[in-house]
N, CA, C and O atoms as CSV, one atom per row, in Angstrom:
chain,resi,resn,atom,element,x,y,z
A,1,UNK,N,N,41.390,-200.074,-74.782
A,1,UNK,CA,C,42.243,-198.966,-74.453
A,1,UNK,C,C,43.021,-198.554,-75.697
A,1,UNK,O,O,43.405,-199.402,-76.502
A,2,UNK,N,N,43.251,-197.261,-75.853
A,2,UNK,CA,C,43.931,-196.745,-77.032
A,2,UNK,C,C,45.419,-197.079,-77.000
A,2,UNK,O,O,46.039,-197.139,-75.939
A,3,UNK,N,N,45.970,-197.295,-78.188
A,3,UNK,CA,C,47.396,-197.600,-78.306
A,3,UNK,C,C,48.210,-196.330,-78.096
A,3,UNK,O,O,47.875,-195.283,-78.650
A,4,UNK,N,N,49.263,-196.409,-77.312
A,4,UNK,CA,C,50.090,-195.234,-77.029
A,4,UNK,C,C,51.110,-195.016,-78.143
A,4,UNK,O,O,51.567,-195.965,-78.780
A,5,UNK,N,N,51.457,-193.744,-78.364
A,5,UNK,CA,C,52.441,-193.390,-79.385
A,5,UNK,C,C,53.826,-193.418,-78.738
A,5,UNK,O,O,54.017,-192.907,-77.635
A,6,UNK,N,N,54.778,-194.014,-79.430
A,6,UNK,CA,C,56.120,-194.149,-78.857
A,6,UNK,C,C,56.866,-192.813,-78.870
A,6,UNK,O,O,56.512,-191.896,-79.611
A,7,UNK,N,N,57.896,-192.724,-78.043
A,7,UNK,CA,C,58.718,-191.513,-77.981
A,7,UNK,C,C,59.451,-191.288,-79.301
A,7,UNK,O,O,59.666,-190.142,-79.697
A,8,UNK,N,N,59.830,-192.344,-79.975
A,8,UNK,CA,C,60.529,-192.213,-81.256
A,8,UNK,C,C,59.618,-191.581,-82.308
A,8,UNK,O,O,60.068,-190.766,-83.113
A,9,UNK,N,N,58.349,-191.954,-82.303
A,9,UNK,CA,C,57.395,-191.367,-83.255
A,9,UNK,C,C,57.193,-189.890,-82.966
A,9,UNK,O,O,57.172,-189.073,-83.886
A,10,UNK,N,N,57.048,-189.550,-81.721
A,10,UNK,CA,C,56.862,-188.141,-81.341
A,10,UNK,C,C,58.102,-187.336,-81.706
A,10,UNK,O,O,57.987,-186.219,-82.211
A,11,UNK,N,N,59.276,-187.886,-81.459
A,11,UNK,CA,C,60.519,-187.192,-81.804
A,11,UNK,C,C,60.637,-186.993,-83.307
A,11,UNK,O,O,61.033,-185.921,-83.762
A,12,UNK,N,N,60.297,-188.013,-84.075
A,12,UNK,CA,C,60.361,-187.898,-85.538
A,12,UNK,C,C,59.385,-186.852,-86.054
A,12,UNK,O,O,59.728,-186.072,-86.943
A,13,UNK,N,N,58.176,-186.823,-85.511
A,13,UNK,CA,C,57.189,-185.820,-85.917
A,13,UNK,C,C,57.622,-184.410,-85.530
A,13,UNK,O,O,57.388,-183.459,-86.275
A,14,UNK,N,N,58.254,-184.274,-84.365
A,14,UNK,CA,C,58.738,-182.965,-83.932
A,14,UNK,C,C,59.844,-182.469,-84.849
A,14,UNK,O,O,59.848,-181.305,-85.248
A,15,UNK,N,N,60.778,-183.344,-85.184
A,15,UNK,CA,C,61.872,-182.958,-86.101
A,15,UNK,C,C,61.317,-182.605,-87.475
A,15,UNK,O,O,61.763,-181.637,-88.091
A,16,UNK,N,N,60.355,-183.374,-87.958
A,16,UNK,CA,C,59.739,-183.084,-89.254
A,16,UNK,C,C,59.018,-181.739,-89.240
A,16,UNK,O,O,59.092,-180.983,-90.208
A,17,UNK,N,N,58.329,-181.443,-88.153
A,17,UNK,CA,C,57.630,-180.161,-88.025
A,17,UNK,C,C,58.612,-178.998,-88.026
A,17,UNK,O,O,58.378,-177.993,-88.696
A,18,UNK,N,N,59.695,-179.119,-87.292
A,18,UNK,CA,C,60.702,-178.057,-87.254
A,18,UNK,C,C,61.337,-177.876,-88.626
A,18,UNK,O,O,61.560,-176.746,-89.060
A,19,UNK,N,N,61.628,-178.967,-89.307
A,19,UNK,CA,C,62.225,-178.893,-90.642
A,19,UNK,C,C,61.293,-178.212,-91.637
A,19,UNK,O,O,61.730,-177.366,-92.417
A,20,UNK,N,N,60.029,-178.569,-91.617
A,20,UNK,CA,C,59.055,-177.935,-92.514
A,20,UNK,C,C,58.919,-176.452,-92.199
A,20,UNK,O,O,58.804,-175.638,-93.115
A,21,UNK,N,N,58.929,-176.086,-90.924
A,21,UNK,CA,C,58.832,-174.668,-90.544
A,21,UNK,C,C,60.030,-173.876,-91.034
A,21,UNK,O,O,59.873,-172.770,-91.551
A,22,UNK,N,N,61.231,-174.432,-90.878
A,22,UNK,CA,C,62.444,-173.731,-91.318
A,22,UNK,C,C,62.451,-173.572,-92.832
A,22,UNK,O,O,62.754,-172.490,-93.337
A,23,UNK,N,N,62.124,-174.628,-93.561
A,23,UNK,CA,C,62.102,-174.561,-95.033
A,23,UNK,C,C,61.030,-173.579,-95.505
A,23,UNK,O,O,61.270,-172.806,-96.432
A,24,UNK,N,N,59.866,-173.599,-94.887
A,24,UNK,CA,C,58.798,-172.669,-95.261
A,24,UNK,C,C,59.182,-171.228,-95.005
A,24,UNK,O,O,58.953,-170.365,-95.853
A,25,UNK,N,N,59.760,-170.956,-93.856
A,25,UNK,CA,C,60.193,-169.596,-93.534
A,25,UNK,C,C,61.281,-169.131,-94.484
A,25,UNK,O,O,61.254,-167.993,-94.953
A,26,UNK,N,N,62.227,-169.992,-94.768
A,26,UNK,CA,C,63.307,-169.641,-95.688
A,26,UNK,C,C,62.770,-169.327,-97.078
A,26,UNK,O,O,63.205,-168.359,-97.701
A,27,UNK,N,N,61.834,-170.128,-97.572
A,27,UNK,CA,C,61.318,-169.893,-98.917
A,27,UNK,C,C,60.513,-168.602,-98.993
A,27,UNK,O,O,60.578,-167.896,-100.000
A,28,UNK,N,N,59.760,-168.281,-97.953
A,28,UNK,CA,C,59.001,-167.023,-97.940
A,28,UNK,C,C,59.952,-165.829,-97.900
A,28,UNK,O,O,59.756,-164.860,-98.633
A,29,UNK,N,N,60.972,-165.886,-97.056
A,29,UNK,CA,C,61.929,-164.779,-96.974
A,29,UNK,C,C,62.695,-164.621,-98.293
A,29,UNK,O,O,62.965,-163.497,-98.718
A,30,UNK,N,N,63.038,-165.712,-98.926
A,30,UNK,CA,C,63.735,-165.653,-100.215
A,30,UNK,C,C,62.843,-165.028,-101.289
A,30,UNK,O,O,63.310,-164.212,-102.083
A,31,UNK,N,N,61.582,-165.401,-101.316
A,31,UNK,CA,C,60.653,-164.825,-102.294
A,31,UNK,C,C,60.442,-163.338,-102.047
A,31,UNK,O,O,60.335,-162.562,-102.997
A,32,UNK,N,N,60.381,-162.934,-100.782
A,32,UNK,CA,C,60.207,-161.520,-100.470
A,32,UNK,C,C,61.437,-160.719,-100.868
A,32,UNK,O,O,61.305,-159.599,-101.363
A,33,UNK,N,N,62.617,-161.262,-100.666
A,33,UNK,CA,C,63.825,-160.521,-101.029
A,33,UNK,C,C,63.943,-160.394,-102.542
A,33,UNK,O,O,64.406,-159.365,-103.035
A,34,UNK,N,N,63.534,-161.416,-103.287
A,34,UNK,CA,C,63.556,-161.310,-104.751
A,34,UNK,C,C,62.521,-160.319,-105.248
A,34,UNK,O,O,62.786,-159.582,-106.198
A,35,UNK,N,N,61.367,-160.282,-104.640
A,35,UNK,CA,C,60.312,-159.357,-105.062
A,35,UNK,C,C,60.692,-157.919,-104.738
A,35,UNK,O,O,60.377,-157.011,-105.508
A,36,UNK,N,N,61.359,-157.699,-103.622
A,36,UNK,CA,C,61.749,-156.355,-103.234
A,36,UNK,C,C,62.887,-155.813,-104.070
A,36,UNK,O,O,63.068,-154.597,-104.136
A,37,UNK,N,N,63.664,-156.677,-104.713
A,37,UNK,CA,C,64.817,-156.236,-105.490
A,37,UNK,C,C,64.413,-155.766,-106.881
A,37,UNK,O,O,65.189,-155.084,-107.551
A,38,UNK,N,N,63.233,-156.113,-107.313
A,38,UNK,CA,C,62.803,-155.717,-108.656
A,38,UNK,C,C,62.380,-154.258,-108.697
A,38,UNK,O,O,61.766,-153.746,-107.761
A,39,UNK,N,N,62.712,-153.615,-109.768
A,39,UNK,CA,C,62.278,-152.240,-109.983
A,39,UNK,C,C,61.232,-152.263,-111.075
A,39,UNK,O,O,61.435,-152.872,-112.125
A,40,UNK,N,N,60.125,-151.609,-110.836
A,40,UNK,CA,C,59.063,-151.602,-111.819
A,40,UNK,C,C,58.911,-150.204,-112.378
A,40,UNK,O,O,58.849,-149.224,-111.636
A,41,UNK,N,N,58.855,-150.126,-113.677
A,41,UNK,CA,C,58.611,-148.853,-114.350
A,41,UNK,C,C,57.272,-148.927,-115.051
A,41,UNK,O,O,56.938,-149.936,-115.672
A,42,UNK,N,N,56.517,-147.864,-114.950
A,42,UNK,CA,C,55.196,-147.812,-115.556
A,42,UNK,C,C,55.216,-146.762,-116.654
A,42,UNK,O,O,55.656,-145.634,-116.434
A,43,UNK,N,N,54.748,-147.126,-117.817
A,43,UNK,CA,C,54.707,-146.205,-118.946
A,43,UNK,C,C,53.315,-145.617,-119.045
A,43,UNK,O,O,52.325,-146.347,-119.095
A,44,UNK,N,N,53.242,-144.284,-119.073
A,44,UNK,CA,C,51.981,-143.585,-119.247
A,44,UNK,C,C,51.963,-142.976,-120.646
A,44,UNK,O,O,52.745,-142.066,-120.918
A,45,UNK,N,N,51.100,-143.446,-121.536
A,45,UNK,CA,C,51.107,-142.950,-122.911
A,45,UNK,C,C,50.481,-141.571,-123.090
A,45,UNK,O,O,50.627,-140.980,-124.160
A,46,UNK,N,N,49.800,-141.045,-122.101
A,46,UNK,CA,C,49.118,-139.756,-122.254
A,46,UNK,C,C,49.971,-138.627,-121.686
A,46,UNK,O,O,50.740,-138.823,-120.745
A,47,UNK,N,N,49.820,-137.445,-122.274
A,47,UNK,CA,C,50.604,-136.298,-121.824
A,47,UNK,C,C,50.076,-135.703,-120.522
A,47,UNK,O,O,50.822,-135.050,-119.791
A,48,UNK,N,N,48.808,-135.921,-120.230
A,48,UNK,CA,C,48.206,-135.280,-119.067
A,48,UNK,C,C,48.390,-136.080,-117.776
A,48,UNK,O,O,47.739,-135.782,-116.775
A,49,UNK,N,N,49.248,-137.069,-117.782
A,49,UNK,CA,C,49.485,-137.829,-116.551
A,49,UNK,C,C,50.539,-137.129,-115.695
A,49,UNK,O,O,51.379,-136.379,-116.193
A,50,UNK,N,N,50.467,-137.394,-114.423
A,50,UNK,CA,C,51.403,-136.772,-113.496
A,50,UNK,C,C,52.773,-137.448,-113.594
A,50,UNK,O,O,52.864,-138.666,-113.752
A,51,UNK,N,N,53.818,-136.658,-113.499
A,51,UNK,CA,C,55.170,-137.191,-113.522
A,51,UNK,C,C,55.625,-137.626,-112.135
A,51,UNK,O,O,56.450,-138.529,-111.996
A,52,UNK,N,N,55.077,-136.975,-111.108
A,52,UNK,CA,C,55.431,-137.309,-109.741
A,52,UNK,C,C,54.168,-137.298,-108.892
A,52,UNK,O,O,53.154,-136.716,-109.278
A,53,UNK,N,N,54.237,-137.932,-107.760
A,53,UNK,CA,C,53.095,-137.935,-106.867
A,53,UNK,C,C,53.486,-138.447,-105.502
A,53,UNK,O,O,54.577,-138.984,-105.307
A,54,UNK,N,N,52.603,-138.279,-104.585
A,54,UNK,CA,C,52.819,-138.761,-103.220
A,54,UNK,C,C,51.726,-139.750,-102.870
A,54,UNK,O,O,50.566,-139.577,-103.244
A,55,UNK,N,N,52.103,-140.764,-102.165
A,55,UNK,CA,C,51.152,-141.762,-101.691
A,55,UNK,C,C,51.265,-141.829,-100.189
A,55,UNK,O,O,52.363,-141.921,-99.641
A,56,UNK,N,N,50.145,-141.784,-99.532
A,56,UNK,CA,C,50.104,-141.885,-98.082
A,56,UNK,C,C,49.353,-143.151,-97.718
A,56,UNK,O,O,48.200,-143.337,-98.108
A,57,UNK,N,N,50.010,-144.011,-96.974
A,57,UNK,CA,C,49.405,-145.264,-96.543
A,57,UNK,C,C,49.342,-145.256,-95.036
A,57,UNK,O,O,50.369,-145.206,-94.359
A,58,UNK,N,N,48.143,-145.306,-94.517
A,58,UNK,CA,C,47.961,-145.332,-93.071
A,58,UNK,C,C,47.367,-146.662,-92.642
A,58,UNK,O,O,46.349,-147.098,-93.180
A,59,UNK,N,N,47.991,-147.291,-91.694
A,59,UNK,CA,C,47.492,-148.558,-91.173
A,59,UNK,C,C,46.938,-148.290,-89.784
A,59,UNK,O,O,47.664,-147.897,-88.871
A,60,UNK,N,N,45.659,-148.506,-89.647
A,60,UNK,CA,C,44.994,-148.239,-88.379
A,60,UNK,C,C,44.656,-149.548,-87.698
A,60,UNK,O,O,44.421,-150.566,-88.349
A,61,UNK,N,N,44.637,-149.503,-86.394
A,61,UNK,CA,C,44.232,-150.676,-85.640
A,61,UNK,C,C,42.720,-150.838,-85.781
A,61,UNK,O,O,41.988,-149.850,-85.821
A,62,UNK,N,N,42.257,-152.082,-85.857
A,62,UNK,CA,C,40.813,-152.285,-85.966
A,62,UNK,C,C,40.113,-151.819,-84.704
A,62,UNK,O,O,40.676,-151.890,-83.612
A,63,UNK,N,N,38.891,-151.345,-84.852
A,63,UNK,CA,C,38.175,-150.875,-83.655
A,63,UNK,C,C,37.913,-152.030,-82.698
A,63,UNK,O,O,37.696,-153.171,-83.108
A,64,UNK,N,N,37.940,-151.707,-81.447
A,64,UNK,CA,C,37.702,-152.709,-80.426
A,64,UNK,C,C,36.205,-153.033,-80.383
A,64,UNK,O,O,35.358,-152.153,-80.535
A,65,UNK,N,N,35.913,-154.276,-80.179
A,65,UNK,CA,C,34.515,-154.684,-80.084
A,65,UNK,C,C,33.924,-154.140,-78.790
A,65,UNK,O,O,34.508,-154.272,-77.715
A,66,UNK,N,N,32.775,-153.537,-78.918
A,66,UNK,CA,C,32.127,-153.004,-77.730
A,66,UNK,C,C,31.113,-154.014,-77.218
A,66,UNK,O,O,30.525,-154.781,-77.981
A,67,UNK,N,N,30.933,-153.991,-75.959
A,67,UNK,CA,C,29.979,-154.898,-75.355
A,67,UNK,C,C,28.646,-154.187,-75.224
A,67,UNK,O,O,28.598,-152.998,-74.909
A,68,UNK,N,N,27.591,-154.893,-75.459
A,68,UNK,CA,C,26.270,-154.306,-75.339
A,68,UNK,C,C,25.318,-154.983,-76.302
A,68,UNK,O,O,25.563,-156.099,-76.760
A,69,UNK,N,N,24.250,-154.308,-76.596
A,69,UNK,CA,C,23.241,-154.859,-77.478
A,69,UNK,C,C,23.140,-154.004,-78.725
A,69,UNK,O,O,23.411,-152.803,-78.703
A,70,UNK,N,N,22.745,-154.647,-79.814
A,70,UNK,CA,C,22.562,-153.931,-81.062
A,70,UNK,C,C,21.395,-154.542,-81.815
A,70,UNK,O,O,21.082,-155.722,-81.659
A,71,UNK,N,N,20.773,-153.738,-82.616
A,71,UNK,CA,C,19.690,-154.206,-83.478
A,71,UNK,C,C,20.131,-154.035,-84.919
A,71,UNK,O,O,20.657,-152.990,-85.303
A,72,UNK,N,N,19.911,-155.069,-85.710
A,72,UNK,CA,C,20.259,-155.033,-87.121
A,72,UNK,C,C,19.001,-155.314,-87.909
A,72,UNK,O,O,18.270,-156.256,-87.603
A,73,UNK,N,N,18.735,-154.485,-88.947
A,73,UNK,CA,C,17.551,-154.667,-89.755
A,73,UNK,C,C,17.967,-154.724,-91.217
A,73,UNK,O,O,18.788,-153.923,-91.664
A,74,UNK,N,N,17.406,-155.661,-91.958
A,74,UNK,CA,C,17.698,-155.827,-93.374
A,74,UNK,C,C,16.395,-155.664,-94.125
A,74,UNK,O,O,15.417,-156.352,-93.836
A,75,UNK,N,N,16.376,-154.753,-95.090
A,75,UNK,CA,C,15.189,-154.526,-95.896
A,75,UNK,C,C,15.553,-154.804,-97.343
A,75,UNK,O,O,16.492,-154.217,-97.881
A,76,UNK,N,N,14.801,-155.707,-97.971
A,76,UNK,CA,C,15.038,-156.068,-99.371
A,76,UNK,C,C,13.938,-155.425,-100.189
A,76,UNK,O,O,12.756,-155.689,-99.972
A,77,UNK,N,N,14.330,-154.579,-101.134
A,77,UNK,CA,C,13.372,-153.884,-101.978
A,77,UNK,C,C,13.294,-154.566,-103.336
A,77,UNK,O,O,14.308,-155.001,-103.881
A,78,UNK,N,N,12.137,-154.652,-103.854
A,78,UNK,CA,C,11.929,-155.247,-105.165
A,78,UNK,C,C,12.358,-154.259,-106.243
A,78,UNK,O,O,12.170,-153.052,-106.097
A,79,UNK,N,N,12.940,-154.780,-107.333
A,79,UNK,CA,C,13.315,-153.927,-108.455
A,79,UNK,C,C,12.048,-153.519,-109.200
A,79,UNK,O,O,11.118,-154.314,-109.338
A,80,UNK,N,N,12.017,-152.296,-109.671
A,80,UNK,CA,C,10.836,-151.808,-110.390
A,80,UNK,C,C,11.087,-151.813,-111.874
A,80,UNK,O,O,10.210,-151.435,-112.650
């Protein structure tokens, strides 16, 4: 029969897990706040570069997987 784990061991592992989670979350948030505080300037040596511009970032949800059948074919052509 397998040896049972004591309540003290489970409690210690639970506390260790919570501590690691808190420290990990804190370090990630601290790194993100430091990265967001930096200002970056880019030097363009050419005269024909744009001085201003607009960037559009769209985040779309991934398409839902459809149920059904599909056929996939792979053709490998030799180089000439």
